[in-house]
N, C-alpha and C positions, 0 to 999 in steps of 0.2 A: 330533745328528740334524738340528737346524734348519740348521746350517751346511752340511751336505752333503745335505740332503733333496732339493733341486732336482736335484742331480747324480744321486742315486740314482733319482729318478723318470725322468730322461732315459735312463739306462742300462736301466732296467726296461722302458720302452716299446720301445726298440730290440730288446731280447732277446725280448719277447713277439711282436713283428712277425716276427722271424726264426723263432721256435719255431712260429708258426702257418703259415709258408709251406711249400708243397710242396717236398720230399716228406715233410714231417713229418706224423705222424698227429694232431697237436694243432691241427687247423684251427680248432676252436671258440675258441681263444685270440684270434683276430682280433677278436672281438666286445668285447674289453676291452683290446686292445693300445694304443689311443690314450688310454685313461682316465688313465694316469700323466701324459701330456703335458697333458691338460686340467687336472689338479690343479696341475701346474707352472705353467701359465698363470695360474691363480687366485692363486698365491703371488707371482709375479714381475710385479707391476704397475709396477715401476720397473726400471732397469738393462736397457734393451732390448738392449744389446750382449751382456751375459751370457746373456740369454734366447735370442738368436739362436745363440750358441755352443752352448748346451745342446740346442737343436733340431737343429742340425747334427750334434752328437755322436750323438743318437738315430738320426737317419736314416742317418748314416754306418755305424753298427753294423748296421742293417738291410740296407743295400746291400752292405756288405762280407761279411757273414755269408751272404747268400743268393746273391750273384753274384760271389763271389771269383774264379771261374773265368775271368772276362774278363781277368785278369792273366796267363793262360797263353799269352802271345804272345811273339814275338821281342823285343818292347819292353814289358816288364812295367809300366813307368811309365804306359803308356796305360790299363791296367786300373785302376790306382790313381786316375788322373785321372777316369776314367769314373764310378767309385763316388763320389768326392768331389764331382764336378760334379752328379751326380744328387741327392745328399744336399743340396747347396746349393739346387737347384731346389725340392725338397720342402719346404724350410724357408720359402720365400717365402709360400705360402698361410697358414701359421701365423703369420707376422709380420703379414700383412694381417688375419688374424683378431684378433690381439691389439689392433691399432689400432682395428678396428671395435668390439670389445667394450668398450674403454675409453671410446670416444666415443659409442656408441649403445646400450650396455647388453648384458646377457648374452644375452637371447633373440635379439636381432638378430645378435649375435656368433656364436651357434651356427649359425643359418641361413647366415650369411655364410661360416663355415668350410666348410660342405658345398659351397657354391657356388664358393668359391675353389679348393678341392681338385679339384672336378669340372672346373673351367676349366683347371687345371693338367694334369689327365689328358688332356683333349681336345687341348690344344695339343701335349702331349708325344707324342701319337700321330699328329700331322698336320704335323710339320716334319722337317727333315733329320736332327735328332738324336733321332729317335724311340727310346723305351726302354720297350717295353710289358711287360716281364717283371714289373715290380712294380706294375702296375695293380691296384688293390685287388680288383676283381671277379675277377681271375685266381686269387685265393687258394683258390677252391673247385675247382680243377682235378682234385683227387683225390676230390671229393665231388659228382659230377654229379647224383646223386639228390637233393641239396639244392636244386639250382638249375635244374630243368627249365624254370622260368619264364624263363630266359635267352632262350628262343625268341621271347619277346615284348619283353623289356626289355634283353637283351644284358648284357655285362659292366658297362656303365654302371649298370644296375640293381643289380648286385652291389656296386659301389662306394658307391652311395647307401645301400644296406642296411647295409653295414659302418659308415659314418659315422653314420647315424641311431642305430643301436643303441649305439655307443660313447658318443654324447652323452647318450642316455637312461639308460644305465647310470651314467654319471658323475653326472647329476642325481639319480638314485635313491640313490646312495651319499651324496651331500650331504644329501638329505632324511632318510636314515636316521640320519646323524650328528646332525641337528638334532632330530628328533622321535622317534627310536627305533622308527619304524613301517616295516614292510617292504612295505607295500602299493604303494609306488612302484616296486617291482621287477616289478609285473604288466605294465606297458606294454612295457618292453624284452623281457620273456620272451615275450609274445604276438607281438611283431614278429619275434622270432627263430623261434618255433615254427610260426606259421601259414604263412608261405611254404614252410617245409620240408614241412609236411603236404600242402599243395597240390601241391608238386613230387613228392612220393612217390606221391600218388594219380595224377598224370599219368604217372609212370613205369610204373605197373602196366599202363596201357593202351597203352604205346608198345612195340610189338613189330614186328619186321620181318615182312612178309607171306610171306617165303620165305627159306630159308637162303642165305647169301651167302658165296662163296669169295673171301677177301681175301688178297692177297699183299703182305707188308711186306718191304722190302729195306733192309738196312743194310750198306753196302760196307766199313765200317771204314777210312775214309780219314782220315789225319791232317789235321785242319782248319787246322793252323798252318804246317806245312812243305810238305806234299804237295798239299793241296787246290787252292791257287791258284798252283802252280808253272807256269812257262811251258811250254806244250805238253802239259799234263797233262789237259786237258779231254776230248780224244778217247779217251784210255786209260781214263779214269774212266767215260765214257759206255758204252764197250764192256763194262767190268766190271759195271756196273749191268744192262745188257741180258742178259749171260750169267747173272748171279744170278737175275734175274727169270724167265728162260726155264726154270730148273730147277723152279719151282713153279707156273708159269702153264699153264692149259689153257683149253678152250672154256667151262668153267664159272666162270671167274674174273670177278668183277664189278668189283673195284677193285684197283688196283696203287698202293702208296704208297711213294714215295721220299723221301729227306731233303730239307729245304727248300732246300738249296744244291746239289742234284743237277745242276741245269742252269745254264748261262750264268755260270760262275765269273768271267768277265771282263766280264759285262754284255751287254745286248742291248736294242735299241729295240723298244718294244711294237708299233709299226706294221709291224715287219719280222719278227715271230715266225714267221709261216708260211714264211718263206724261210730260217730258221735251220737249219743242218745237223742239230742235235740234234733238233729237232721233226720234221724229215723222217725221220730214222732211227727215231724212236719210232713214228711212224705206219706205217712199213713193217714194223716189228716187230709191232705190234698186228694187222696184217692176217693174220698167221699163226694168230691165235687167234679170229678172228671165226666165229660160228656160221653154218653154211650156211643160206640163206634157205629 
């Protein structure tokens, strides 16, 4: 067990992260998903190369199990590279945490881990290689009634929440091992429960003042071979407009299309008003405006 303990902790953390991620119903596992990695960090105070390898393994499991579909392209190797590269980037904050903890102590190390990870997420959402799917705060996508406070703190608040609870759970387990007292579980329990209670109370009072007719359109276009084919943009736009017209009337408040519905070959922001797609959509919407 000692020989393979670190390996098992690495695999366990990757599996917990995967099991917590949407569309899994086991969202609550995110609050303990990093605990095995924290135990592994405590054990591996030497052999930084092996430590990095185990970190990479854990994050590679998480990435591959949750975003394997990026490999469904005409070049599957690109998906493999994307998952491996993202796992590599995720390992960097933990390597920095290990260095900080060894040099400045545990308390500073825990704080630094949260800062390092949040810095990674910030950079990862503001550069050309942006990869927001695995931002920790997005794990609650299927539990909106847990995180109504996102309207103030955003997904960044959710990422902080996940990191803080994992660290506190880890420290509580260590104290239980030392003193056999379970009082240390009180703090992480409260930090999990209180924001949920506040969120649920907020949800009770959040109701639309009037019924809303919303039309959602899914044209079922193959995103790998058909979507970005040469000359397909006009045909796809026409298909979207035809499907939308089937359900839209003067009572419609919102029309929702897929995120890549427009500009499959790109467009300049300062020229959007002159794009044929935008002009066609505005002409289409004129048909459903309520008379003054």
